[in-house]
C-alpha positions as CSV (number, residue, x, y, z in Angstrom):
1,M,6.6,-20.8,-0.5
2,E,7.6,-19.6,2.9
3,S,5.7,-16.7,4.3
4,I,7.6,-13.4,4.1
5,N,7.5,-10.7,6.8
6,A,8.6,-7.1,6.6
7,R,11.7,-7.6,8.8
8,S,13.1,-10.4,6.6
9,M,12.4,-8.5,3.4
10,L,14.2,-5.4,4.9
11,D,17.2,-7.5,5.6
12,A,17.1,-9.1,2.1
13,A,16.8,-5.8,0.4
14,A,19.7,-4.3,2.3
15,T,21.9,-7.2,1.4
16,A,21.0,-7.3,-2.2
17,S,21.4,-3.5,-2.8
18,A,24.8,-2.7,-1.5
19,D,26.0,-1.5,-4.9
20,R,22.8,-0.2,-6.3
21,P,22.6,3.3,-7.9
22,P,20.6,6.0,-6.2
23,I,16.8,5.6,-6.4
24,E,15.2,7.4,-9.2
25,R,13.0,10.1,-7.7
26,R,10.0,9.7,-10.1
27,R,9.7,7.2,-12.9
28,R,8.2,8.1,-16.3
29,L,5.2,5.9,-17.0
30,S,4.0,4.6,-20.3
31,P,1.1,6.3,-22.1
32,A,-1.1,3.2,-21.4
33,A,-0.3,3.4,-17.6
34,L,-0.8,7.2,-17.6
35,A,-4.3,6.7,-19.2
36,V,-5.2,4.4,-16.3
37,T,-3.9,6.8,-13.6
38,H,-6.0,9.7,-15.1
39,Q,-9.2,7.8,-14.5
40,K,-11.2,9.1,-11.6
41,V,-11.3,6.5,-8.9
42,G,-13.0,6.7,-5.5
43,R,-11.8,5.3,-2.2
44,A,-12.5,1.5,-1.9
45,Y,-15.3,0.4,0.4
46,S,-14.7,-2.9,2.3
47,P,-17.3,-5.6,1.5
48,I,-16.7,-7.1,5.0
49,V,-17.6,-3.8,6.7
50,I,-20.6,-3.2,4.4
51,A,-22.0,-6.7,5.2
52,G,-21.3,-6.2,8.9
53,V,-23.1,-2.8,8.9
54,V,-26.1,-4.3,7.2
55,R,-26.3,-7.1,9.8
56,V,-26.3,-4.4,12.6
57,I,-29.0,-2.4,10.8
58,D,-31.2,-5.5,10.3
59,F,-31.0,-6.4,14.0
60,A,-31.6,-2.8,15.2
61,M,-34.4,-2.2,12.7
62,L,-36.3,-5.4,13.5
63,S,-35.8,-4.9,17.3
64,A,-37.1,-1.4,17.0
65,I,-40.2,-2.4,15.0
66,G,-41.1,-5.3,17.4
67,T,-40.6,-3.1,20.5
68,A,-42.6,-0.2,19.1
69,L,-45.5,-2.5,18.3
70,Y,-45.2,-4.1,21.7
71,F,-45.4,-0.8,23.6
72,G,-48.1,0.6,21.2
73,Y,-50.5,-2.3,21.4
74,V,-49.6,-5.1,24.0
75,V,-48.5,-3.0,26.9
76,P,-51.7,-0.9,27.2
77,L,-53.7,-4.1,27.3
78,S,-51.6,-6.6,29.2
79,G,-48.9,-4.6,30.9
80,F,-45.1,-4.7,30.6
81,S,-43.1,-7.9,30.6
82,W,-39.3,-8.2,30.3
83,E,-39.7,-11.8,28.9
84,F,-41.7,-10.5,26.0
85,L,-39.1,-7.8,25.3
86,A,-36.3,-10.4,25.4
87,A,-38.3,-12.5,22.9
88,I,-38.4,-9.6,20.5
89,F,-34.6,-9.2,20.6
90,G,-34.4,-13.0,20.2
91,V,-36.5,-12.9,17.0
92,A,-34.3,-10.1,15.6
93,A,-31.1,-12.0,16.4
94,T,-32.5,-15.3,15.0
95,A,-33.5,-13.4,11.8
96,V,-29.9,-12.2,11.3
97,I,-28.6,-15.7,11.9
98,C,-31.1,-17.1,9.3
99,F,-30.2,-14.4,6.8
100,Q,-26.5,-15.4,7.3
101,A,-27.4,-19.1,6.8
102,A,-29.3,-18.1,3.6
103,D,-26.1,-16.4,2.4
104,I,-27.7,-13.0,1.7
105,Y,-25.0,-10.9,3.4
106,Q,-22.8,-10.7,0.3
107,V,-22.2,-7.4,-1.5
108,Q,-22.5,-9.2,-4.9
109,L,-26.0,-10.4,-3.9
110,F,-26.9,-6.9,-2.7
111,R,-26.7,-5.7,-6.4
112,G,-29.5,-8.1,-7.4
113,L,-33.1,-8.2,-6.3
114,L,-34.8,-11.5,-7.1
115,R,-32.5,-14.0,-5.4
116,Q,-32.0,-11.6,-2.4
117,M,-35.8,-11.0,-1.9
118,T,-36.6,-14.7,-2.3
119,R,-34.1,-15.8,0.3
120,M,-34.9,-13.0,2.7
121,I,-38.7,-13.5,2.6
122,S,-38.4,-17.3,3.1
123,S,-35.9,-16.8,6.0
124,W,-38.2,-14.2,7.7
125,A,-41.2,-16.6,7.4
126,F,-39.0,-19.4,8.8
127,V,-38.1,-17.2,11.8
128,F,-41.8,-16.7,12.7
129,L,-42.6,-20.4,12.2
130,L,-39.8,-21.2,14.6
131,F,-41.0,-18.6,17.1
132,I,-44.6,-19.9,17.0
133,G,-43.3,-23.5,17.4
134,A,-41.1,-22.5,20.4
135,S,-44.0,-20.7,22.0
136,F,-46.2,-23.8,21.6
137,I,-43.6,-26.1,23.1
138,V,-43.1,-23.9,26.2
139,K,-46.9,-23.3,26.5
140,L,-46.8,-19.6,25.9
141,G,-49.0,-19.5,22.8
142,S,-52.0,-18.1,24.6
143,E,-50.1,-15.2,26.1
144,I,-48.8,-13.9,22.7
145,S,-51.0,-11.5,20.9
146,R,-51.8,-12.8,17.4
147,L,-52.4,-9.3,16.2
148,W,-49.0,-8.1,17.4
149,L,-47.4,-11.2,15.8
150,A,-49.0,-10.5,12.5
151,A,-48.2,-6.8,12.6
152,F,-44.6,-7.6,13.5
153,F,-44.3,-10.0,10.6
154,V,-45.8,-7.7,8.0
155,S,-44.1,-4.5,9.3
156,G,-40.7,-6.2,9.6
157,L,-41.0,-7.7,6.1
158,A,-42.0,-4.3,4.6
159,A,-39.0,-2.6,6.4
160,L,-36.6,-5.3,5.1
161,V,-37.8,-5.0,1.5
162,T,-37.6,-1.2,1.6
163,E,-34.1,-1.4,3.1
164,R,-32.9,-3.9,0.5
165,V,-34.3,-1.8,-2.4
166,F,-32.4,1.2,-1.0
167,L,-29.3,-0.9,-0.4
168,R,-29.4,-2.2,-4.0
169,S,-29.4,1.3,-5.5
170,L,-26.6,2.3,-3.1
171,V,-24.4,-0.7,-3.9
172,R,-25.0,-0.3,-7.7
173,R,-23.9,3.3,-7.4
174,W,-20.8,2.4,-5.5
175,A,-20.1,-0.3,-8.2
176,R,-20.3,2.3,-11.0
177,Q,-17.9,4.5,-9.0
178,G,-15.4,1.6,-8.7
179,R,-15.6,1.6,-4.9
180,L,-16.4,-2.1,-4.7
181,D,-13.8,-3.3,-7.3
182,R,-10.6,-4.9,-6.4
183,R,-8.3,-3.0,-8.8
184,T,-5.7,-5.6,-9.8
185,I,-2.5,-5.7,-11.8
186,I,-0.9,-8.8,-13.1
187,V,2.8,-9.5,-13.1
188,G,3.7,-11.6,-16.1
189,A,2.7,-10.8,-19.6
190,D,3.1,-14.3,-21.1
191,Q,0.9,-17.3,-21.7
192,N,0.4,-17.8,-18.0
193,G,-0.6,-14.2,-17.6
194,E,-3.1,-14.5,-20.4
195,E,-4.7,-17.6,-18.9
196,L,-4.9,-15.9,-15.5
197,V,-6.5,-12.7,-16.9
198,Q,-9.0,-14.8,-18.9
199,A,-9.9,-16.9,-15.8
200,L,-10.5,-13.8,-13.8
201,K,-12.6,-12.0,-16.4
202,T,-14.9,-15.0,-17.2
203,Q,-16.0,-15.4,-13.6
204,D,-19.6,-14.3,-12.8
205,D,-20.2,-11.7,-10.1
206,S,-16.5,-11.1,-9.7
207,D,-15.2,-7.9,-8.0
208,I,-11.8,-8.2,-9.7
209,H,-11.0,-5.4,-12.1
210,V,-7.8,-6.1,-14.0
211,L,-6.1,-2.8,-14.9
212,G,-3.3,-4.3,-16.9
213,V,-0.1,-6.4,-16.8
214,F,3.5,-5.6,-16.1
215,D,6.6,-7.5,-17.3
216,D,10.3,-6.8,-17.5
217,R,11.0,-9.0,-20.4
218,N,11.3,-7.5,-23.9
219,D,11.5,-10.8,-25.9
220,D,8.8,-12.8,-27.6
221,R,7.5,-14.2,-24.3
222,A,6.2,-10.8,-23.3
223,M,2.8,-9.9,-24.9
224,D,1.6,-6.4,-25.5
225,T,-1.9,-7.5,-24.3
226,C,-3.2,-10.4,-22.2
227,A,-6.8,-11.4,-22.8
228,G,-7.5,-7.7,-23.7
229,S,-5.6,-6.2,-20.8
230,P,-2.7,-4.0,-22.0
231,K,0.9,-4.2,-20.9
232,L,1.4,-1.0,-18.8
233,G,5.1,-1.2,-18.2
234,K,7.9,-2.9,-16.2
235,V,7.9,-4.1,-12.6
236,D,10.0,-1.1,-11.6
237,D,7.1,1.1,-12.8
238,I,4.5,-0.5,-10.4
239,V,5.5,1.5,-7.3
240,E,5.1,4.8,-9.1
241,F,1.9,3.5,-10.8
242,A,0.4,2.5,-7.4
243,R,1.1,6.0,-6.0
244,R,-0.8,7.7,-8.8
245,T,-3.9,5.5,-8.8
246,R,-5.6,3.1,-6.4
247,I,-4.3,-0.5,-6.5
248,D,-5.8,-3.2,-4.2
249,L,-4.1,-6.3,-5.4
250,V,-0.9,-7.4,-7.2
251,L,-1.2,-10.9,-8.6
252,F,1.9,-12.8,-9.9
253,A,1.2,-15.1,-12.9
254,L,4.7,-16.5,-12.6
255,P,5.2,-20.2,-11.6
256,I,6.5,-21.0,-8.2
257,S,9.6,-22.4,-9.8
258,A,10.6,-18.8,-10.8
259,E,11.6,-18.2,-7.1
260,T,14.5,-16.0,-7.8
261,R,12.6,-13.7,-10.2
262,I,9.7,-13.5,-7.7
263,L,11.9,-12.6,-4.8
264,D,13.7,-9.9,-6.8
265,M,10.3,-8.4,-7.7
266,L,9.0,-8.6,-4.1
267,K,12.0,-6.6,-2.9
268,K,10.6,-3.7,-5.0
269,L,6.9,-4.1,-4.3
270,W,6.6,-5.0,-0.6
271,V,6.7,-1.3,0.3
272,L,3.2,-0.8,-1.2
273,P,0.0,-1.0,1.0
274,V,-1.6,-3.6,-1.1
275,D,-2.3,-7.4,-1.1
276,I,0.3,-9.3,-3.0
277,R,-0.5,-12.9,-4.1
278,L,1.0,-15.6,-6.2
279,S,-1.4,-17.3,-8.6
280,A,-1.4,-21.1,-8.5
281,H,-3.8,-21.7,-11.4
282,T,-1.1,-23.2,-13.6
283,N,1.1,-24.8,-11.0
284,K,1.3,-28.6,-11.1
285,L,2.5,-28.6,-7.5
286,R,-0.5,-28.6,-5.2
287,F,-0.8,-27.8,-1.5
288,R,-3.5,-28.5,0.9
289,P,-6.8,-26.6,0.1
290,R,-6.4,-24.6,3.3
291,S,-3.1,-23.2,2.0
292,Y,-4.9,-21.3,-0.7
293,S,-7.1,-18.2,-0.8
294,Y,-9.4,-17.9,-3.7
295,L,-10.4,-15.2,-6.2
296,G,-13.6,-16.8,-7.3
297,E,-12.3,-20.2,-8.5
298,V,-8.7,-19.1,-9.0
299,P,-6.4,-20.4,-6.3
300,T,-3.7,-18.1,-5.0
301,L,-1.0,-18.1,-2.3
302,D,-0.8,-15.1,0.0
303,V,2.6,-13.4,0.1
304,F,1.8,-10.0,1.7
305,E,-1.4,-8.5,3.0
306,A,-2.3,-4.8,3.2
307,P,-2.0,-3.8,6.8
308,I,-5.0,-2.5,8.9
309,T,-8.0,-3.2,6.7
310,D,-11.7,-3.9,7.0
311,W,-12.9,-3.6,10.7
312,D,-9.4,-2.9,11.9
313,L,-9.4,0.3,9.8
314,V,-12.8,1.2,11.3
315,M,-11.6,0.7,14.8
316,K,-8.5,2.8,14.2
317,W,-10.5,5.5,12.6
318,L,-12.9,5.6,15.7
319,F,-9.9,5.5,18.0
320,D,-8.2,8.4,16.2
321,H,-11.3,10.6,16.1
322,V,-12.9,9.8,19.5
323,V,-9.7,9.8,21.6
324,G,-8.2,12.5,19.4
325,F,-11.1,14.8,20.0
326,V,-11.0,14.3,23.7
327,I,-7.2,15.0,23.8
328,L,-7.7,18.1,21.6
329,L,-10.3,19.5,24.0
330,L,-7.9,18.9,27.0
331,A,-5.0,20.3,25.1
332,L,-6.7,23.6,24.0
333,P,-5.7,25.6,27.0
334,V,-2.0,24.4,26.7
335,M,-2.1,25.2,23.0
336,G,-3.4,28.7,23.7
337,L,-0.5,29.3,26.1
338,V,2.1,27.9,23.7
339,A,0.7,30.1,20.9
340,L,0.9,33.2,23.1
341,A,4.5,32.3,24.0
342,V,5.5,31.8,20.4
343,K,4.0,35.1,19.4
344,L,5.7,37.1,22.2
345,D,9.1,35.4,21.7
346,S,9.8,36.3,18.1
347,P,8.0,38.0,15.2
348,G,6.3,35.8,12.6
349,P,3.3,33.4,12.3
350,I,2.4,31.1,15.2
351,L,2.1,28.0,13.1
352,F,4.6,26.4,10.8
353,R,3.5,24.3,7.8
354,Q,5.6,21.6,6.2
355,K,5.1,19.0,3.5
356,R,5.6,15.5,4.8
357,F,5.1,11.9,3.6
358,G,1.6,10.5,4.3
359,F,0.0,7.3,3.6
360,N,1.4,5.6,0.4
361,N,3.8,8.5,0.0
362,E,1.1,11.1,-0.5
363,R,2.3,14.6,0.4
364,V,0.3,16.0,3.4
365,D,0.5,19.4,5.0
366,V,1.6,19.0,8.7
367,F,1.2,21.9,11.1
368,K,3.4,22.6,14.1
369,F,4.0,25.6,16.4
370,R,6.8,27.6,14.9
371,S,10.0,26.9,16.8
372,M,12.5,28.7,14.5
373,Y,13.0,32.4,13.7
374,H,10.6,33.1,10.8
375,H,13.3,34.4,8.4
376,Q,15.3,31.2,9.0
377,A,12.4,28.7,8.7
378,D,13.2,25.6,6.7
379,P,9.9,24.2,5.2
380,T,11.8,21.6,3.1
381,A,13.9,20.4,6.0
382,S,17.0,20.7,3.9
383,K,19.1,21.2,7.0
384,V,18.7,19.0,10.1
385,V,18.2,20.8,13.4
386,T,21.2,20.2,15.6
387,R,22.0,20.8,19.3
388,N,22.1,24.5,20.1
389,D,21.0,25.4,16.6
390,P,20.9,29.2,16.3
391,R,17.8,29.0,14.1
392,V,15.7,27.8,17.1
393,T,14.1,30.4,19.3
394,R,14.1,30.2,23.2
395,V,10.5,29.1,23.3
396,G,11.2,26.8,20.3
397,R,13.9,24.9,22.3
398,F,11.4,24.1,25.1
399,I,8.5,23.1,22.9
400,R,10.7,20.9,20.7
401,K,12.2,19.2,23.7
402,T,8.7,18.5,25.2
403,S,7.1,17.9,21.8
404,L,4.5,20.6,22.5
405,D,5.2,21.9,19.0
406,E,3.4,18.8,17.7
407,L,0.0,19.6,19.3
408,P,-1.5,21.4,16.2
409,Q,-1.3,18.0,14.5
410,L,-4.3,17.0,16.5
411,F,-6.3,19.1,14.0
412,N,-4.8,16.9,11.2
413,V,-6.1,13.8,13.1
414,V,-9.5,15.0,14.0
415,F,-10.5,17.2,11.1
416,K,-8.3,16.3,8.1
417,S,-7.9,12.6,8.8
418,N,-4.5,12.5,7.1
419,L,-2.7,11.7,10.4
420,S,-3.3,9.2,13.1
421,L,-2.7,9.5,16.8
422,V,-0.3,6.6,16.6
423,G,1.8,5.5,13.7
424,P,5.2,6.1,12.0
425,R,6.2,9.7,12.4
426,P,5.8,11.7,9.1
427,H,9.2,12.7,7.9
428,A,9.8,15.8,5.8
429,V,9.7,15.1,2.0
430,Q,13.3,16.3,1.7
431,G,14.5,14.8,5.0
432,K,18.2,13.8,4.8
433,L,20.9,11.9,6.5
434,Q,23.9,13.9,5.7
435,S,23.6,14.3,1.9
436,R,21.3,11.4,1.3
437,L,17.6,11.3,1.4
438,F,16.1,8.9,3.9
439,D,14.9,6.4,1.2
440,E,18.4,6.4,-0.2
441,A,19.9,5.7,3.2
442,V,17.6,2.8,4.2
443,D,16.3,0.1,1.9
444,G,12.6,-0.5,2.5
445,Y,12.1,3.0,4.0
446,F,8.9,3.6,2.1
447,A,7.3,0.5,3.7
448,R,6.7,2.6,6.8
449,H,4.2,4.5,4.7
450,R,1.9,1.5,4.2
451,V,-0.2,3.0,7.1
452,K,-1.2,6.5,8.0
453,P,1.6,8.4,9.9
454,G,1.0,9.4,13.5
455,I,1.8,12.1,16.0
456,T,3.5,9.5,18.2
457,G,4.8,6.0,17.5
458,W,6.5,2.9,18.7
459,A,9.9,4.2,17.6
460,Q,9.4,7.5,19.5
461,I,8.6,5.9,22.8
462,N,11.6,3.7,22.5
463,G,13.9,6.7,22.2
464,W,14.3,7.0,18.4
465,R,13.2,10.6,18.0
466,G,14.8,13.9,17.3
467,E,18.0,14.4,15.2
468,V,18.9,11.8,12.6
469,D,22.6,12.0,12.2
470,T,23.7,8.4,11.9
471,D,22.7,5.4,9.8
472,E,21.7,3.5,13.0
473,K,19.1,6.1,14.0
474,I,17.2,6.1,10.7
475,Q,17.6,2.3,10.5
476,K,16.2,1.8,14.0
477,R,13.3,4.1,13.2
478,V,12.3,2.1,10.2
479,E,12.7,-1.2,12.1
480,F,10.5,-0.1,14.9
481,D,7.9,1.4,12.5
482,L,7.7,-1.9,10.6
483,Y,7.3,-3.8,13.9
484,Y,4.4,-1.5,14.7
485,I,2.8,-2.1,11.3
486,E,3.1,-5.9,11.6
487,N,1.8,-6.0,15.2
488,W,-0.9,-3.3,15.2
489,S,-3.9,-3.4,17.5
490,V,-6.1,-0.9,19.2
491,L,-4.6,-2.0,22.6
492,F,-1.1,-1.4,21.1
493,D,-2.1,2.1,20.0
494,L,-3.5,2.7,23.5
495,Y,-0.3,1.4,25.1
496,I,1.9,3.7,22.9
497,L,-0.3,6.7,23.7
498,L,-0.1,6.1,27.4
499,K,3.7,5.6,27.3
500,T,4.2,8.8,25.3
501,P,4.3,11.3,28.2
502,I,6.7,9.1,30.1
503,A,9.0,8.8,27.0
504,L,8.9,12.6,26.6
505,M,10.3,13.0,30.1
506,T,12.8,10.1,30.1
507,K,14.0,9.7,26.4
508,S,14.4,13.2,25.0
509,E,18.2,13.4,24.8
510,N,18.0,13.6,20.9
511,A,15.2,16.1,20.8
512,Y,16.4,19.7,20.3
């Protein structure tokens, strides 16, 4: 199956839906699906990030122990040596490498104790044997304090054991809260679906949690349960289901030969911020092993991947909060002047709050400086602001033109974390193009909500900001937003952020 990107899917969806009826605003889910959505579920934690953090802690902890013992015992007797200090960091780095080779940096292994401790103790002993051997070869054995070496081994081992015991309790608690599970739904409630669910459930130490199955068919081929997992509804229900509860993976149990059915379903599901894979466990056609990704022993073909995950998500969070905090501090004097101008210009509150679409279509409260007369405020954005709009105040025209009215959203970024500095601009929930809501005007519109919205974005610095009064304007916004999602990087965010002031001065003809 060819890889599918957001742009091609947007084009396909637009072609296929020329005569479709208006989108149903909110689907009614089955009782079984509602029961799942009512379960309390925490935010997922990335196993990749957890393992990476443990590696860093191991290195820092062992380095600190070795250094403390060195300064406490060796330095008073023999003086300071940079070579000795470098050797300590070398031991810590070698330990992390040996732990990795022993395969103990796995979240599933963190839950246990015996295997983890056995591998860790043997690896730590091997590191010291390696260090002693290397010291003998380079003829430095006489210069190394045996008491320091023994204390380093014992203290390091005690610290590692204590850390792993604490980590085990922490990981087991996260597991009970469902934070380490990959919450999965299966598409296809037939024999293939039952075999797939059975294969996933029988795997040891699997993080796959099958919530249920979905299938459009109502004939004898569609089962009410697959290997104990209930049928939760039809494929059209998945989008609404995923917005009411956390979904991490959508797995198709359909054969590759059902290409038409799969593509029709993908046109509905690609807007979700989840991994979408095609199971290959029953397919007779086999590709090269590198073509597959595996869920335990179940081979799958990747179709869509959730954007900005694992370390990318950490980097974006750090970028938003560190850079956002700095910008907020620099902007505080300007925000004070704008607040004073708004208050003196017209009666009413300084800030204006509006419901907008956030990540995965969640509704978030976005704050702006009030730019309209208070009695004519439009919190639902039912009427688009036009050129020379009488509802906009004198100060409002200036701050809207310069986007100074958006500055309070820095508080959303730094303190609420429901906005990013850079991302697709959050549109009002009732934002319309003429008489149509935005998602009715553009197929694939909700795909721009697969990432957190931002104060500025790729579409905005390219001139697609301000009034939306034509199909082209909203279509271009969506296209540029999807390009941003597909090509995200920290450098891309930084580039957009640096280009924003220039765009405000040169591409503001539609902002009023």
